[in-house]
Every structure is written in structure tokens, then in C-alpha cells.
KELUMSE-125115 format. One line per field, with one value per atom (N, C-alpha, C, O, CB): residue in one letter; atom name; x, y, z. Coordinates in nm, 3 decimals. Atoms other than C-alpha are relative to their C-alpha. Glycine has a CB too. Example, Ala and Ser with C-alpha at 12.3 -4.5 7.8 and 13.67 -1.06 7.14 Angstrom:
2
residuo = a,a,a,a,a,s,s,s,s,s
atomo = N,CA,C,O,CB,N,CA,C,O,CB
X = 0.089,1.230,0.090,0.194,-0.099,-0.082,1.367,-0.077,-0.026,0.041
Y = -0.119,-0.450,0.120,0.118,0.003,-0.119,-0.106,0.109,0.220,0.046
Z = 0.000,0.780,0.000,0.066,0.125,-0.006,0.714,0.073,0.090,-0.142
! end
This chain:
67
residuo = x,x,x,x,x,x,x,x,x,x,x,x,x,x,x,x,x,x,x,x,x,x,x,x,x,x,x,x,x,x,x,x,x,x,x,x,x,x,x,x,x,x,x,x,x,x,x,x,x,x,x,x,x,x,x,x,x,x,x,x,x,x,x,x,x,x,x,x,x,x,x,x,x,x,x,x,x,x,x,x,x,x,x,x,x,x,x,x,x,x,x,x,x,x,x,x,x,x,x,x,x,x,x,x,x,x,x,x,x,x,x,x,x,x,x,x,x,x,x,x,x,x,x,x,x,x,x,x,x,x,x,x,x,x,x,x,x,x,x,x,x,x,x,x,x,x,x,x,x,x,x,x,x,x,x,x,x,x,x,x,x,x,x,x,x,x,x,x,x,x,x,x,x,x,x,x,x,x,x,x,x,x,x,x,x,x,x,x,x,x,x,x,x,x,x,x,x,x,x,x,x,x,x,x,x,x,x,x,x,x,x,x,x,x,x,x,x,x,x,x,x,x,x,x,x,x,x,x,x,x,x,x,x,x,x,x,x,x,x,x,x,x,x,x,x,x,x,x,x,x,x,x,x,x,x,x,x,x,x,x,x,x,x,x,x,x,x,x,x,x,x,x,x,x,x,x,x,x,x,x,x,x,x,x,x,x,x,x,x,x,x,x,x,x,x,x,x,x,x,x,x,x,x,x,x,x,x,x,x,x,x,x,x,x,x,x,x,x,x,x,x,x,x,x,x,x,x,x,x,x,x,x,x,x,x
atomo = N,CA,C,O,CB,N,CA,C,O,CB,N,CA,C,O,CB,N,CA,C,O,CB,N,CA,C,O,CB,N,CA,C,O,CB,N,CA,C,O,CB,N,CA,C,O,CB,N,CA,C,O,CB,N,CA,C,O,CB,N,CA,C,O,CB,N,CA,C,O,CB,N,CA,C,O,CB,N,CA,C,O,CB,N,CA,C,O,CB,N,CA,C,O,CB,N,CA,C,O,CB,N,CA,C,O,CB,N,CA,C,O,CB,N,CA,C,O,CB,N,CA,C,O,CB,N,CA,C,O,CB,N,CA,C,O,CB,N,CA,C,O,CB,N,CA,C,O,CB,N,CA,C,O,CB,N,CA,C,O,CB,N,CA,C,O,CB,N,CA,C,O,CB,N,CA,C,O,CB,N,CA,C,O,CB,N,CA,C,O,CB,N,CA,C,O,CB,N,CA,C,O,CB,N,CA,C,O,CB,N,CA,C,O,CB,N,CA,C,O,CB,N,CA,C,O,CB,N,CA,C,O,CB,N,CA,C,O,CB,N,CA,C,O,CB,N,CA,C,O,CB,N,CA,C,O,CB,N,CA,C,O,CB,N,CA,C,O,CB,N,CA,C,O,CB,N,CA,C,O,CB,N,CA,C,O,CB,N,CA,C,O,CB,N,CA,C,O,CB,N,CA,C,O,CB,N,CA,C,O,CB,N,CA,C,O,CB,N,CA,C,O,CB,N,CA,C,O,CB,N,CA,C,O,CB,N,CA,C,O,CB,N,CA,C,O,CB,N,CA,C,O,CB,N,CA,C,O,CB,N,CA,C,O,CB,N,CA,C,O,CB,N,CA,C,O,CB,N,CA,C,O,CB,N,CA,C,O,CB,N,CA,C,O,CB,N,CA,C,O,CB
X = 0.034,12.126,0.161,0.229,-0.142,-0.146,12.468,0.007,-0.063,0.119,-0.016,12.600,0.022,0.109,0.143,-0.006,12.514,-0.123,-0.118,0.131,0.108,12.190,-0.120,-0.100,-0.019,0.130,11.849,-0.102,-0.117,-0.036,0.117,11.564,-0.122,-0.124,0.021,0.100,11.218,-0.085,-0.085,-0.073,0.075,10.989,-0.078,-0.122,-0.094,0.091,10.781,-0.107,-0.112,0.007,0.163,10.401,-0.034,-0.125,-0.149,0.034,10.358,0.104,0.167,-0.069,-0.095,10.607,-0.070,-0.184,0.080,0.017,10.669,-0.068,-0.111,0.111,0.036,10.586,-0.109,-0.088,0.158,0.105,10.259,0.059,0.044,-0.086,-0.003,10.400,0.139,0.177,0.014,-0.087,10.665,-0.116,-0.110,0.067,0.115,10.331,0.017,0.015,-0.137,0.002,10.362,0.160,0.171,-0.042,-0.125,10.691,-0.001,0.085,0.092,-0.005,10.607,0.040,0.088,-0.099,-0.065,10.681,0.131,0.184,-0.049,-0.144,11.026,0.115,0.110,0.028,-0.132,11.378,0.109,0.134,0.077,-0.126,11.677,0.119,0.126,-0.033,-0.126,12.054,0.063,0.098,0.152,-0.074,12.198,0.093,0.151,0.040,-0.136,12.472,0.120,0.237,-0.037,-0.031,12.571,-0.071,-0.187,0.056,0.063,12.471,0.045,0.119,-0.024,-0.032,12.475,-0.001,0.061,-0.049,0.004,12.388,-0.037,-0.028,-0.139,0.029,12.274,-0.108,-0.099,-0.014,0.145,11.916,-0.009,-0.121,-0.144,0.039,11.960,0.108,0.213,0.036,-0.032,12.012,-0.019,-0.102,-0.108,0.004,12.114,-0.013,0.057,0.135,0.024,11.960,-0.015,-0.066,-0.115,0.009,11.964,-0.104,-0.114,0.129,0.139,11.630,0.060,0.138,-0.154,-0.075,11.711,-0.101,-0.219,0.016,0.102,11.538,-0.079,-0.185,-0.130,0.054,11.445,0.063,0.172,0.059,-0.041,11.454,-0.048,-0.156,-0.049,-0.182,11.661,-0.012,-0.101,0.112,-0.028,11.810,0.015,0.113,0.189,0.018,11.702,0.089,0.116,-0.162,-0.085,11.921,-0.106,-0.154,0.153,0.105,11.694,0.125,0.202,-0.205,-0.044,11.838,-0.169,-0.232,0.167,0.102,11.536,0.080,0.191,-0.115,-0.032,11.533,-0.035,-0.127,-0.112,0.021,11.602,-0.159,-0.213,0.121,0.134,11.285,-0.115,-0.231,-0.085,0.075,11.137,-0.002,-0.073,0.039,-0.049,11.297,0.011,0.029,0.137,-0.030,11.326,0.056,0.027,-0.113,-0.134,11.605,-0.099,-0.180,0.156,0.084,11.470,0.131,0.106,-0.093,-0.051,11.817,0.141,0.193,-0.030,-0.112,12.158,0.092,0.117,0.023,-0.168,12.506,0.059,0.048,0.130,-0.132,12.755,0.153,0.253,-0.009,-0.120,13.024,0.049,-0.022,-0.034,-0.096,13.283,-0.106,-0.210,0.110,0.092,13.123,-0.025,-0.084,-0.119
Y = 0.016,-2.541,0.049,0.130,0.081,-0.038,-2.527,-0.025,-0.105,-0.084,-0.001,-2.461,-0.191,-0.268,0.116,0.118,-2.799,-0.056,-0.174,-0.076,0.034,-2.877,0.004,0.086,0.112,-0.051,-2.885,-0.039,-0.106,-0.088,-0.095,-2.726,-0.033,-0.112,0.180,-0.064,-2.623,0.056,0.043,-0.091,-0.127,-2.380,-0.032,-0.146,0.073,0.010,-2.356,0.010,0.057,0.114,-0.004,-2.425,0.118,0.134,-0.095,-0.136,-2.043,0.053,0.072,0.053,-0.094,-1.858,0.146,0.183,-0.038,-0.122,-1.507,0.124,0.237,0.018,-0.103,-1.386,-0.099,-0.214,0.039,0.067,-1.485,-0.084,-0.205,0.097,0.046,-1.562,-0.156,-0.224,0.136,0.136,-1.862,-0.071,-0.106,-0.012,0.086,-2.057,-0.108,-0.231,0.093,0.063,-2.156,-0.099,-0.147,0.107,0.074,-2.340,-0.110,-0.198,0.105,0.048,-2.498,-0.181,-0.253,0.054,0.163,-2.873,-0.002,-0.111,-0.055,0.009,-2.788,-0.012,0.012,0.122,0.009,-2.855,0.081,0.084,-0.166,-0.076,-2.637,-0.041,-0.098,0.145,0.069,-2.666,0.131,0.214,-0.142,-0.144,-2.388,-0.018,-0.126,0.023,-0.069,-2.204,0.079,0.043,0.087,-0.048,-1.974,0.089,0.050,0.042,-0.094,-1.706,0.136,0.188,-0.042,-0.160,-1.360,0.098,0.204,0.053,-0.119,-1.186,-0.124,-0.245,0.156,0.037,-1.277,-0.103,-0.219,0.095,0.080,-1.395,-0.018,-0.009,0.093,0.018,-1.452,-0.119,-0.142,0.161,0.119,-1.770,0.011,0.066,-0.111,-0.006,-1.836,-0.139,-0.237,0.067,0.164,-2.123,-0.036,0.056,-0.059,0.023,-2.308,-0.096,-0.179,-0.045,0.081,-2.472,-0.123,-0.113,0.083,0.131,-2.858,-0.014,0.008,-0.141,0.077,-2.977,0.130,0.105,-0.111,-0.111,-2.637,-0.006,-0.042,0.135,-0.062,-2.542,0.130,0.145,-0.080,0.002,-2.312,-0.029,-0.018,0.206,0.033,-2.415,0.174,0.247,-0.120,-0.144,-2.068,0.006,-0.099,0.031,-0.070,-1.882,0.106,0.206,0.076,-0.107,-1.726,0.034,-0.046,-0.114,-0.015,-1.526,0.075,0.168,0.112,-0.006,-1.519,-0.019,-0.063,-0.115,0.001,-1.481,-0.170,-0.245,0.129,0.160,-1.826,-0.068,-0.178,0.000,0.092,-1.839,-0.024,-0.052,0.103,0.078,-1.928,-0.162,-0.235,0.062,0.148,-2.247,-0.121,-0.107,0.013,0.154,-2.612,-0.096,-0.147,-0.079,0.107,-2.856,-0.145,-0.202,-0.043,0.140,-3.177,-0.110,-0.218,-0.025,0.058,-3.305,0.038,0.108,-0.047,-0.034,-3.257,-0.011,-0.125,0.005,0.064,-3.243,-0.074,-0.057,0.107,0.093,-3.484,0.040,-0.019,-0.177,-0.022,-3.292,0.133,0.231,0.050,-0.067,-3.117,0.088,0.036,0.092,-0.101,-2.799,-0.044,0.018,0.058
Z = 0.117,6.673,-0.035,0.027,-0.054,0.058,6.468,-0.143,-0.206,0.068,0.132,6.139,-0.048,-0.007,-0.030,0.059,5.931,0.063,0.027,0.019,-0.080,6.136,-0.123,-0.213,0.138,0.078,5.928,0.119,0.221,-0.168,-0.087,6.036,-0.069,-0.163,-0.004,0.090,5.929,0.090,0.212,-0.099,-0.069,6.023,0.110,0.099,-0.092,-0.110,6.360,-0.105,-0.218,0.130,0.110,6.250,0.011,-0.070,0.043,0.004,6.330,-0.009,0.095,0.095,0.019,6.189,-0.009,-0.034,-0.125,-0.016,6.233,-0.102,-0.081,0.030,0.137,5.847,-0.067,-0.105,-0.127,0.089,5.687,-0.096,-0.082,-0.073,0.097,5.375,0.005,-0.091,-0.092,-0.060,5.573,-0.026,-0.143,0.177,0.000,5.598,-0.125,-0.115,-0.012,0.095,5.268,-0.026,-0.139,-0.101,-0.049,5.330,0.120,0.116,0.044,-0.073,5.624,-0.016,0.072,0.044,0.056,5.438,-0.017,-0.002,-0.146,0.030,5.363,0.120,0.241,-0.079,-0.135,5.528,-0.043,-0.163,0.032,0.010,5.550,0.098,0.207,0.023,-0.137,5.654,0.023,-0.061,-0.056,-0.073,5.858,-0.066,-0.069,0.163,0.037,5.666,0.082,0.091,-0.081,-0.080,5.878,0.152,0.170,-0.072,-0.058,6.171,0.018,0.101,0.099,-0.014,6.091,0.080,0.072,-0.055,-0.104,6.367,0.120,0.099,-0.035,-0.097,6.725,0.004,0.044,0.058,0.044,6.637,-0.155,-0.206,0.049,0.169,6.246,-0.005,0.057,-0.132,0.016,6.103,-0.194,-0.266,0.108,0.158,5.722,-0.047,-0.023,-0.069,0.012,5.584,-0.115,-0.178,0.064,0.139,5.238,0.003,0.093,-0.073,-0.009,5.137,-0.080,-0.174,-0.080,0.042,5.075,-0.112,-0.085,0.120,0.102,4.756,-0.083,-0.141,0.100,0.024,4.646,-0.187,-0.231,0.127,0.141,4.262,-0.024,-0.080,-0.116,-0.001,4.279,0.181,0.266,-0.066,-0.169,4.627,0.050,0.030,0.039,-0.064,4.797,0.125,0.184,0.045,-0.113,5.076,0.050,-0.004,-0.059,-0.087,5.333,0.151,0.205,0.066,-0.128,5.642,0.067,0.018,0.002,-0.100,5.922,0.136,0.165,-0.025,-0.150,6.282,0.037,0.006,0.097,-0.069,6.470,0.079,0.092,0.136,-0.077,6.663,-0.115,-0.085,0.148,0.108,6.316,-0.047,-0.116,-0.105,0.025,6.318,0.111,0.232,-0.050,-0.112,6.486,-0.042,-0.150,0.054,0.057,6.465,-0.035,0.038,0.161,0.008,6.264,0.024,0.077,-0.177,-0.006,6.244,0.043,-0.044,-0.079,0.019,6.383,-0.047,-0.086,0.039,0.089,6.227,0.075,0.196,-0.041,-0.084,6.348,-0.037,0.004,-0.046,0.078,6.135,0.127,0.153,-0.199,-0.074,6.389,0.100,0.142,-0.103,-0.134,6.654,0.081,0.169,-0.005
! end
């Protein structure tokens, strides 16, 4: 997992409220901690920024930029 990758939530995220967003995709913006990931919801209005545990997401498409 790296900055720029596209991810989605795992089928059973750790927090119940996340289940409402299982159909959404997110772009990784940063890794603010060893176990955390900063995400931006793609196509959402507003384009929400989340900081959640890495164990709640899985890669959909990898970035081909740098890194």
C-alpha cells in the first residue's frame, strides 16, 4: 500500500458505521502513523478525508506514480 493507491473498505470493517461506505473508493493521501492511513473519498460530495486503521482497507488499484 502506498500514497496514490485506490482502496476500498474490507467486507467487515472494524466500525459498524463504515459499512455504509462499502461501495465507495478512496485514494491514499498519507500514512500519519504506523497503523493509520489518510484517505480521500473519490466522487463524494464533499470529498471527505478519513484517517482510519490500515486493516480496514484493501487495494483496488495501485498507483504507478513514483514510490
